[in-house]
N, C-alpha and C positions, 0 to 999 in steps of 0.2 A: 273365843273370838274366831277361830278357824275350825272347820270341821275336823273330826278326829282323823280322817284319812289324810287331810292336808297337813295337819300338825305332825303326823307321823312321817310324812314326806320330808318336812323341813327338818325334823329331828334326826332323820337318817334311819328310821326304823321302817322296814317293810318296803323300801323302794331303792332299787339299785341306781337310779338316775338322780340321786340327791344332789350331785354336783352340778346338775343342769339348771338349778333354781336357786335364787337368793332373795332374801327379804331386805328391801330397801327401807331407808328411814321414812316414816309415815305409814308403814304397814303395807306398802305395795310389793307384791310378789312378782318378780321378773326372772327371765332365764339368765342364768349365770354365764358370764363371759369366760371362755376357755382360751387362755393365752397360748397354751400348747397347741390347740387345734388351729389357731391362726398361723402359728409358725409353721406347722406342717403344711398348711394350704399354700403358704408362700414358697416353701421348698418344692412343692409339687408343680408350681407354675413354670419351673425351669425344666426343660426336657432335652434329651439328646436324640438327634435324628441322624440317619445314615444316608448320605447322598452319593450316588454312583455317577461318575463322570468318565466316560470312556472305559478304561480298564482299571481306574482308580476309585477308591472309596474314601470319603471324607466324613469324619465324625464332627458334627456341629452341635454345640450346646447353645440353646436359644430359649427365649421365653415362649411359652405356649400361646401367649396373647400377641406375639409379633406377627407381622405380615410376611407374605412370601417375598415382597420386595426387600425387606430387611434381611431375610435369609439369603437372597441373591447378593446383597451387599457384602455379607460375611463370606460368601463363596468366591468373591472376586480375587482375593489374595491367594488362596491355596490353588485355585484353578487357573489364574491368569486370564480369565475370561471377563470381558467387559460386561457390566451389569445389564446393558441394553441388548447384549447378544445372548443372554441366558434364557432358557426355556425350561421351567421346572414342571416335571410330570409326577403326579401323585395319584395312585390307583388308576393308571392308564388314562389320565386326563390332565391336560395342561391347566395350570393354575394361574390366575391373574395376580399381578404383583400387589394389587390393592386388597386382595383377599387375606383373611387371617387364618393362622394355623389351627387354632382351636375351633373356629367356625367350620373349617373343612375337615375337622376330626383328626388332625395330625396329633399323634400321641408320642409318648416317650418310647423310643426304639423304632419309630416308623421309618420306612425306607422310601426315598425319593430318587428320581432319575433326572440328571441335568443334561440337557441337549443344547447344541448351538443353534440359535435362531438365525439362519442364513439370510433371510429377507431383511431382518432388522439390522444385521451386520452390514449388508450392502447399503441400506439407507443411511446408516450412521457414517460409513466411509464416504459416501457421496456428499453428505452434508459437511463432513470435515474438510473434504477437498474444496467444496464450494466456499467455505469460510476462509480457508487458506488462500484461495485465489483472490477473494475479495480483499483480504489484508494486503496481498502482494500488489494488487492494482492500486489500492489506496496509497501504498508506500511509493510506487512509481509515479503517481500523479503528484504527490507532494514534492518529490525530488525534481520533477519537471517544472513545477510551478516556481521553485526556488531558482532554477536555471533561467527560466523566462524572465523573472524579475531582474536578474543580473544583466541579461541581454537588453532588456527594455531601458535600463539606465544608460547603457552605452549608445543606444539608438537616440535617446533624448539628448545626449551630449553632442552627437553629430548634428542633430537638428539645431541646437543652440549655436554651434559654430557656424553653420550655414546662414542662419538668420542674422548674424553679426557681420556677414561679408567675408568670412574666412573660407579658405579652400581646404576641403577635407581630402584625405588620401584615398585613392581608389582601393588600396589594399584593405583599409579599414572597413569599407563598405562590403567588399567581397568576403572578408572573414566573418563579419556579422551575419551576412546572408547565408553562408554555408552552415554556421552554427544553428541558425534558426531553422534551416531546412532539415538538419539532422534531428532537431527536436520535433519537427512536424512528422518525420518518419517514425520516431519513437511513439508519438501519440497515436499514429495510425495502427500500430501493433497492439495497442491496449484496448481491451474490451471490458466494458462495465455496464451495469444495470442500475436503474433508478438514479440516486444521487451521484454515483460515480460517473454515470453517463453524462450527466449535466456538467460535472466538473471537467471531464475530458473535452466536451464541446466548447466550454468557455476558454480553455487553454488553446485550442485550435484557432479560435477566433482571434485571440491575442497574438499568436505567432503570425498568422496571415496578415494582420494589420501592420505589424512591425516590418514584415517583408515588403509590403506595399509602400511603406514609408521610406525604406532604403532604396526602392526602385525610383521613387520621386527624387530622392537626394542624388542618386546617380545621374538622372536626366538633368537636374539642375547644375550638377558639376560639369557635365559635358557641354551644356549650353554656355556656361560661364567661360569654359576654356575656348570654345569656338569663337565666342564674342571677342575675347582677348586676342586670339590669333588674327581675326579679321582686322581689329584695330591696329595690330602690329604691321600687317601687310599694307594696310592703307597708309600708315605713316611712312613705311619704306618706299612705297610707290610715289608718294608725295615728295619725298626727299630727292628721289631720282629725277622726277620731272623738273623740279626747281633747279637742280644742278645742270641739266641739259640746256635749259633756257639761258642761264648765265653764261655758259660757254659760247652759245650762239651770238650773244651780244658782244663779248670781248674778243672774238676771233681766235685764230689758232696761233698761239705764241711760238710755235715751232715751225713757222712757214719757211720753206726752203729758199735760199738765196740763189739767184741765177749765176752761172759761171762767167767769169770775166776772161775774155781773150785778149792777148797783147796786140797793140796796134801795129808793130813791125817786128820783124825778126832780123837780127844782126848776126851774120855768119862771118867769121874770120877764119882765114886759113893761113897758116904759116908754112911756107914752103921751105924746104931745106935745099940749099944750093951746093953743087959739087964743082970743084975745079976741073 
């Protein structure tokens, strides 16, 4: 069925590579799978590289199929360097994080140098500060909005009292106005972009509207007080005028009576006689 040479190969005579072939059911001759070879290949996929950072050296065990970005991630803990601030040098050339170790011919025992990427660190710090500032601005705007909501309810209560004819206290108007002015100053110190800028502008409009409402309530209160004072003065003058008119008709009850003089004067003298 098979040539003499092939049969001798299968039988193991005259060929040292007999283990590389096997006869499958149906008479098909295929290369024999070598499990030991596969295991050795798997073990060889893990390599150890030596990374120098400053005056320190770090031994890193990693898959040869891993990327330089994965290597940077493993270097974060021992070096304390943020992954975005790392710059890996291999054979005097910076390697991209997306490149793979085996593609760039990094082997077991290869040496790499880790440097600090100053520009990347500055960009990251600026971005971090920007995010922190945005979060702080959002928090401040949220707190101010809650405060404006509380003050708006108090302004509405004063409006309702005025519409029903009630007299509101000047102190209440002044206190609310001062609180709203402080809120307006706080909003003036906030800087935001995009959506935060729109939120800030909305709160400024709300505060200004409430201040204008309090100014109108103050004017209405002053006008009401002035009108009541005029009514009191008119009533007092009318009363005084009516009282003087009645006195003129009745005369003066305390008119002075003329003095009465005696018609004659009787003078008597008693003389004392002496013998």
